[in-house]
N, C-alpha and C positions, 0 to 999 in steps of 0.2 A: 478478905474475899467474902466472908460471910456477912460482914458489915455492908459491903456494896450490894450484895443480893437483898439484904434486909431494906435498904434505902430504896432499890428498884421496885420491891414488892409494896413498900409504903406508897410509893408515887402512883403506881397503878391503881392502889385501893383509893387514893385521893381522887383520881380521875373519876372514878365511879361514884363518889359521894354525890348526893342530890342536893340542889340548892334551890331556894325558892326566891325569885325576883318580884319583889312588890313595888307597885307604883302608886303613890299616895300624893293627895293635895297638900300643898306646903301650909296652907292656913287651917284647914279643918282636920287634917289627917285622914280624910276620908279615902278609902282603899279604892283606886281606880282599876287596877288590874294586878293579876298574879300569875307568875309564870314559873314553871319547874324546869330546872335545867342542871346539867353537870358539865365539868370541865371537858370531858371527852366530846360531847356534843358541840360545845363551844368551838373546840379546836377543828372539828369537822367542817362546821359552818364557814369558819374563817379561811380554812384551806380550799374549800370549794368555791368561795368568792374570789380568792386570789387566781385559782386556776382559770375560772370563766374570764376574768379581766385579762389575764395573760393571753389566753386564746383569742380574744376580741382584739388586742392590740396587734398580735401577730397577723391576723386576717387583715386588718386594715393596712398594715405595711406591706403585706405580701400581694394583696389583690385590689389595691386602689392606687391612684396616682400619688398618694402621700409619699410613696417610696422614694420619689425623685427628689424630694426636699431633705432627705437624710444625707448629710456630708459624705462624699466618697461613694454614693450610689447612683452613678450616671447610667441612665438607660441606653440601651443599643440604639433605639430609634433616634433618640436625640443626638447620639454621636454620629449617626448617618446624616441627619439634618444639618449638623455643624460642618461636616466635611463637605457637603453639597454647597452650603452657603460660602464656605472658604473658596471653593473651585470657582463659584461664580464671581466672587469679589476679585479674584485673580484675573479671570477673564476680562472684567470690566476695566480693571486696572491697565491691562495691556492694550485694550482698545482705546482708553483715554490717551495713553501714551502715543499710539499711532496718530490719533487726532492732533495732538500737540506737535508732533513732527510734521505732519502735512500742513497745518496751519502756519507754523513757523517758516517753513520753506516758502509757502505762497507769500507770505509777508515780506520775506527777504527778496523774492523775485520782484515784488511790486517796488521795492526800494533799490533794485538794481545791485544786490549784494550776493546773488548766488551765482557762483562760478563753477562750471563744469570742468574746469582744467584746461580748457582751450581758449579762455578769454571771452567766452559767450555765457549768457545766462540761460538756465533751463530750469523747469519745474521738475522735481522727482515725481515718480509714479505714486498714485495714490495707493496706501497700503490696502492689502486684501480685507482686513478687518473692518476698514472704512467702507470699501465697496459693497461688503455683504449686508450692511446694514439698509434695510428697505425703507425704514421710516425716517431717512434723513431730513427730507423736506417737511415731514409732518411732526418733527420733534418739538418738544416744548420750548427749548432754547432757540430753535429756528424761528418759531412763531413769535417769541417774545422780541426777537432782534428785528423781525419784519414790522411788527407793531411800533417799535420804537422809532424806526425810520419813517413809517407813515405819520406818527404823531409830530415828529420833528418838521415834516413838509406842511402838515397842517398848521403848526405853530408859526411858520414863516408866513403862511398865507394870511393868518390872523394879524400878525404884526405889520406886515408890509402892504396889505389891502390888495385890491385887484390887479396891481402892477405885476405881481409875481404869482398871479393865479395860474396853477397848471392846467387848468381846463380850458381848453381853447374854444369849446363851443359857446357861442355867444346868445344862446337861445333866451328869449325874454320869458319872464315869469308868465305871461298870459298864454304862451305856447306849450306850457308844461302842464302835465296832469299830476295833481296833488291827491295823495290818499288822506282822508280825514283822520287825523290820530284817534278821535272817538266821535260818536254821534250823539248829540244831545242839545240842551238848551244853553245858550250863552248868557252868562250871569253878569260879566263885565267886558264891555268893549275895548277896543284899542284906543288908548288915550295917552299918547307920548307926552302930552303937556303936563300929566300927573304921574309921569315916570312908570306909566303902565304900557309896556311895549309888546303887549300880546293880548289874547283873548282868553277869558275863563270859561270853561265848558263844563257843565254839569253832567254826570253820567252815573248809572248805577254802581254800587259798590262791587269791587273785583273786576271791573271792566278792564280789558287789555288795551294799553296805549300802543298804537302802531306807528311806524316810521312813515313820514309823509312822502320821502323819496328814497332812492338808493343813496347809500353814502357810508361813511366812516364814523364810528363813535369816537369822539375825542374828549368827552367828559362824561363820566359815570360815578358820581359821588354825592355826598350829602353835604349841605351847607346849612348854617343856621336859619337864614331867612327863607330859602326855597325848598328845604327839605332834600328829599331824594331827587336828584336832577340829572338828566341825560342832555347832552349836546351831541348833534350829528352834522358833519361836514358833507354837503352834497356837491354835485358839480355846479358849473356856472355861478361859482362863489356864493352859494346858497348855504345858510346854516339855520338850523332849527333847534328850539330848545323845548324841553317837556319837563315841568316842574311840578313839586308837591306830591310825587308819587309815593305810594305806600311800599313798593318794592321795585328794584331794578333787575331786569332780565338780561341785559347786555353789558359787557365789560369794555374798557377802553382798548382800542385798536380793532374791534370786532366790525366786520362789514355786514350791513344789514340791507335787505331788499325793501322796496315800497311796500307797505302793508304788513310787514313782519313785527311781531309783538316785541316791544322793547322795555315795557314797564307796566305796573298796575296802578291804576288811578288810586289817589289817596288824599290825605290831609295832613301832610308833613311840612314842618317850617313854621316860622313865626308870622309870615306874611298870609298864611292859609287860616280861614275860618270855617271851613267845612270841605267835605269831599269834593274834589274838582280836578281839572287839568288846566294849568295855565301854559299856553302854547305860543311860542314866539317864532316869528319867520323874518330872518335878516338876508338882505340882498345887497352885495357889494358894501358890507359894513353898515347898512342902514336898516333899521326896523322898518318893516311895511305891515299893513293891516292884512292879517290872514283871511278875513272874510271876503277880501277882493279876489281871492284865488282859490279858496277852499269852501265847499258847502258842507257845513256842520250838521 
């Protein structure tokens, strides 16, 4: 017992012993600094640093969003959001199932395969979840289907020519009012002999290109030679093209009004050597001179 007491006393005395820490240059042994310390002070400094670091880590985990990244520490608000999303997914799944039921029944009716038990065909009532949706006609899927049908009709027109033209109005070009796509100087005229089936119009940078007539956009894409190009199908079997644009403002299937902005003038494509609009006017499958009908 006395031996243990002697060791403890000796350890306490060692803690109070003063030491000097000398910092010297390695080459010249010149003294740079000298510091007086003892083991007790060193223990206190290290303990203080550990306590401060522990408090900082606890504060970061307790009062910052870092807590949610610790495994097993799921926050209550996240749990509520997860439950809300799960309920929404369940409702959407049920609505989709109702839509599938309705469309399958409609398809079967069109194929004369829906039997009401009395030998006659009938269409089941539309589910309530379907009727309660107010944006049926404005949904993205519906718009896409409409656009595909319209493009298919336009494709038939382009393939078969004026024989299958759905526009019954036989108005001549001279009787129509065309909006100038852009107003500017014509740098290249209509020269079909040189495979130049339109006119090139110079206009200031960032000028908006407008639709010459009402119609549906059947082409809105980029090609190597003509760059950003838009094609519009109008009534009376009229088609217009707008080429070398810097940007396209309308997508395929969109309906545009005469004078509505459809693109921004530019200098895209290998056949363009400066900012301008190449405009083509086609009637009954034949390119005509736009200057005969439009004042640029």
